[in-house]
N, C-alpha and C positions, 0 to 999 in steps of 0.2 A: 301767709304760708301756714299759720297755725290752723289745725283742723283738716289740712289737705294731706293726701298721700304724698310721700316724699318724691315719688316719680312725677306726679303732677306738678309739684313745685319746681323740680329741676327742669321739666319741659317748658314751664312758663318763664323761668328766670335766666336760663342759659341757652346757648345755641352752639352749633358746630362741634368741634372736637371736645370742648370742655363738657358740653351736655352729654355727648356720647360716652365720655369717660366716666362721669358721675353715674349715669344710668347703668353702665356696666358694673361699677362697684356695687351699686344697690342690688342688681340682679344676682351677682355672685354672693353677696352677703346674705340675701334672703334664702337662696337655695343653691349652694355651690355644686351639688351633684347634678342638678338640672342644667346649670350654667355650663359645666364641662361637657355634659352629654350634647348640648346644643352646639357647642364649639366643635366637638368631634364630628358631629353630623355635617355641619357646614363645610368643614375642611375635607371630609371624605367624599361627599356627594357631588362636588363640583366637577367641571371638565378636567381640572388638574388637581390632584390631591396635594395639599400643603403638608408635605412630609415632615418638615421641621416642627410645625405646630402639633401635629398628631403625636410625634415622638415625644415632644416636650411634655404634653399633657399626660400621656401614658406613663412615662418614666417618673415624672414628678409626683404623680398621684398613686403609683403602683402600691406602695406600702401604706399609704394614708387612707384612701377611701375609694379605690378603684372598683371594689365590689358594689358599693352604693351608686357609683356613676353608671355601672353596667345595668343595675336595676332601673335607674331613672331613664336610661336610654331606651330600654325595652318598653317601659310604660309610655314614653313619649312617642315612640316611632313604631311600635308593634313589631319590631324585629330586634334580634340581639345585636349588640355591638360587634361580637365575633363575626356574625354573618355579614354585616356591612363591611367590615375590614376584609373578609374573605372575598367579597364581591368586587371590591374597589382597589385592591392591591394585588401584587403578584410576587413570585419568586422568594428569595431569602428575606426580603423586607416583610412580606406577608407572614412568613414563618416566625420572624422575630416579634412582630406585633402580637400575633396570636399566642406566642409563648409568654409574653408579658401579661396578656389578658387572662391566661389560664382557661379552664373549661367554663362553659355556661352554667 
């Protein structure tokens, strides 16, 4: 394991849920803003939005680093998080999420 990237070591040494959990921890530790941007994209772009996850991420990160997550999202996906939310949600739920996000 010495001299290897930690993700390579995890992929070689573990499997299943344990491997996935360790890889997620490493991804989040290396770049938490990109990690949360990726999670938001995944939950917003599917056939059904995972409202609980979207709300949990936005509310828990609102005062910590939501601005940086929004920047990472735009770099990664060439559209703003606000636009993705506007395109994939509706009604009062959309209004609440966009209020939490603030302006671009």
